[in-house]
N, C-alpha and C positions, 0 to 999 in steps of 0.2 A: 623159423626154428631159432636163427641164429641170436634173435633180439631176446627172444626167451631165454636162449642160455645165458646171455649176455646181462641179462636182472639178475639170474639166478646163482652169479657169481667168477663167471666168467665163459670161454667155448673150448676150453680143453677139462675132460674131470679131475685132474688133480687142483687146476684152480677154484672148481666148484667143491670140490671137499676142503681146500682152507678155507672157501667163505664160512663154508660151515660151522669150522669147528672157532673160524673166530667168531661169527655170533652165538655160538655157544657159550661160550670162554663169557662175552657181553653178560649176556642173562645169567649165569654162574656168580659172575663180580656181585650182582644185586640178590639172587637168591639162596645164594651156598652158604652154609654154617664155615666153611672153610674161607669164606672171602676175610679181609682184613684192610686195615687203613696202614701206609706207610707212608714215609717221611725220609726221604734218601736226603742222605748227608753232602753238603757240599755242591748241591745242585737245582736246591730249591730254596724258596723262601719259608720262613718258621713255620709259619701257620697253612701251610700247605700241606695236605695228604695226598694219595694214591690208592685207590683201590687195588688190590691182586688177590689172588688164593695162593696161599699157604698148606700146602699139605702136606702129612706124615710119610718121611720117605720108608718103606714097608719092605723093599729092598735091605736095609743095613737094621743092626744090631743098636747102631751108636743114635742116642735119643737127639742130639742136638741138631743131625741136620735132617732138611726138611727140604721139601720141592713149592720154588716158586713160580708161578703162573702169570703173566702181564703183558699188557700189549705191547707193540713194539715203539710207538710213539712215547711212550713214559721217558725213552733214552738212559735207561739200565742197564749197566752192561756189569760183564765180570771185574772184580778187584773193588766195585763199590760196596758202600757200607749203610745203611741203613734201620732205621729205627721200628717197631714193631709196635705202635700207638697202643695196640690192646692190653701188653704186657709189661712196657716199657723197655725191650730187651732190643742189645743192637744183635745186626746180622750179617755178616760179608757172603757177599754174589761171587759163588766159588767156583762153577762148571757148569758152560750152557751146551744145554740140548742142542747141538745143530741141526741135527734131524725134526726139528719142529720149525715149522715153516708158515705158522697162522700166529703164533703169539710169543712170547721170549719167555723162554722155562727153561731154569737150571735147578743146580742145588744149590743153597744155599748152610752158611755153616754159623752155629750162634759164635758170638764175638763175647769170651768172660775174660781174656788176659790182656794185659799191658806189657808192650815192648820198651 
């Protein structure tokens, strides 16, 4: 039984839930309409893209705030700026959701201004 649990993601229930959420994210990256290619500025080579999910934030009225979901392996942090390759717009990783343990999830805000 222990071997079956380890194959399913771990011996504890939380480990299995994290594993299942990660599998769901991996499938959504391929098949979802919200799937997008991004290029992280300063951390990646020029023609390298990463697949992620960019969903609208329906809890706020501001249309320039969205939610980014991306695997932890991409090495993205709060404060990074990336280019959304489909639209050519730039976005700032604003606030990470620390409750999410399966993947990196954060609020992002569109960059339109120069300092």
